[in-house]
N, C-alpha and C positions, 0 to 999 in steps of 0.2 A: 403765797409760798415763796415767791421771788423776793419779797420784802423781808421775810424771815431769814432767808438765805443771806441776804445783804447784811442784815443786823448781825447774824452769827460771824460772817466774814469780817466785818468791821471790828466786832468785839475780839476776835482771834488775832486781828492785826494789832490790836492795842496791848495784847499780853506782852510781847517782847518790848514794847515801848515802856509799859509799866515796870518791867523787870530791871530797866536801866536806872530807875529811881532809887534803887537801894534795897533795903530789906523788905520782906513780905508785908510787914506791918504798915509800912508807908504806902505800899501799892494798894493795900486794902482800903485805904482812906480816900482813894480817888473816887469822886462822885461823878457819874456819867449819866447823861440823859439823851433822849432822841426826840426828833420831831417828825410828825407825819406830814410830808410835803403836800400831799393831795388834800388833806383836811384843811390846811392853811389856804390852799388855792380855792377850796370850795366855801370856806367860812370867812375869809378876810374880804369885806365889801369892796375895798379899793381894787383888789385883785380881780374880783368878779367883774367890776365895771371896766377894768382894762381889758379883760377877755371879751367882753361884750363888744367893746369898741374895735378890738382887733377883728372880731367876727363880721362886724359891719364893713370895715375896710376890705377883708378878704372877699366878701360877697360882692362888692363893687369891682374889685380886680377880676374876680371869676366871671362876673357878668360881661366885663369888657372883653376878656379872653373868649368867652363863648360867642360874643357878637363878631369878633374878629374871625373866628373859626367858621362861623355860619356864612359870613361874607366870602371867605375863601372857598367853602364848599359850593356856594352858589355859583361863583366864577367857574369853578371846575366843571360843574354840571352843565352850565350853559355852554362852555367850550365843547365838552363831550358831545352834546347834542348837535352843535353846529360845525363840528370839526370837518365833516365830509364836504361841506358846501363852501367853506372859507377858502380864500385865496392863501397862498403861502405866506404872503406879507401879513395878512390878518391873523393867521395862525401864529406867527411869530409875535405879533403884538399881543395876542390874548395870553400866550405862553409867558411872555415877559410880565404882563400884568398879574398872572397867577404867581410867578416866582417873587414878584415884588410884594404881593399880599402875604405870601407864605413867609418871606424873610422879615416883613413887618411884624407878623405873629410871633415868629421866633424871637425877634428882638424884644418885643413886649414881655414874652414869657421870661426871658433871661433877666430883663430889667426888674421885673416884679418879683419873680420867684427864685431866681438864681442866687448863688452865694453872694452875700453883701448887698442883695437887692432890696427894693422898696419894702417888701413884706418883712424881711429880716430886720431892717433898721427900724421900722415902725414898731415891731415887737419889742426891740431893745429900748426905744424911747418910752414905751408904755411900761415895761416891766423893771428896767434898771432902777428907777427911784423906789420902786416897791421892794425890790430885793435889798436895797440898802436899808430901808426901814425894818424889814423883817430881820436882817442881820443885826441891826441896832437892838431890836427888841430881844433877839436871842441872847445877845451879849448881856443886856440888862438883867434878864432872867437868870443867866448863869452867875452873874456877879452877886445879885441879890439873894440867891438861894444856894450859894456855895457850890455850884457845879464846876468841876474841873474841865469836863469835856461834854459838849452837846453836838451831836451829829444828826444828820437827816437821812431819811430812807432812800431819797432819789437825787437831790440836787446838791450843788456845791455849798449849800448854806450850812452854817455851823459855828461853833465856838470852841476854842481850845485854850485853856488858861496859859498865858505866855510863860509862866514859870515851869510848865511841863515840857517846854521845847528842849529836846536833848540833841539837836543838830550838831552842836559844838562837840559834845561827847562822842557822837558817832564819827565825825570827822577826825577827831583825835585818835580814836580806835582805829580808823582806816589808816592813818598815818603810821601807827605803831605796827599794824599788820603788814604793811609794805616794808 
C-alpha cells in the first residue's frame, strides 16, 4: 500500500512538471516507467552477494560487541559479589576497571555502528559500485526504450531525460514573479 501511495505521489508530482512542457499533446507523449527496488535487491546476484558479505561482517561485529558486553557484565557481577569484603582501594580499582571496560564497549559501538562508522563505510564500499551499475542499466534501458522518466519505488535510483529539465524555466518564472 505504501509503495502504491509513493507511486501516486510521484506521478502527481510530475503533472506540474509535464504542464511546463507546453500543450497537452506533448505532455501525453512522455513515457514513464518505474523500478521495484526490492525485486532488484533480491534478483541481482551481485547485490545478493554484497548483502551476504555485509551480514557476515555484521555478525562478526555483533559477536565482538556481545563478547565485550559479557566481559563487562562479568566484571560487574564479580564486583557486586565481593564489594562488601573489598578494601576501599580495591573497590576503586574494580570500579575503574568497570568504567574502562564500559568506555571501551561504548567506543567500540560508536566506532562500528555510529554515524560514519565502520559498518556504514563497509556498506557504502559494497553497495556504491552496484548502485552505479544499476543506474547505468536504468539509463541504458531508458535510452534504448524511449523512456523519458524512470523512477524507483524507494531509493534514489532512476533516470530523467535531460531534455525534460525545466529548472531554468522555473528560475525565470521565479524572477518574473518577484
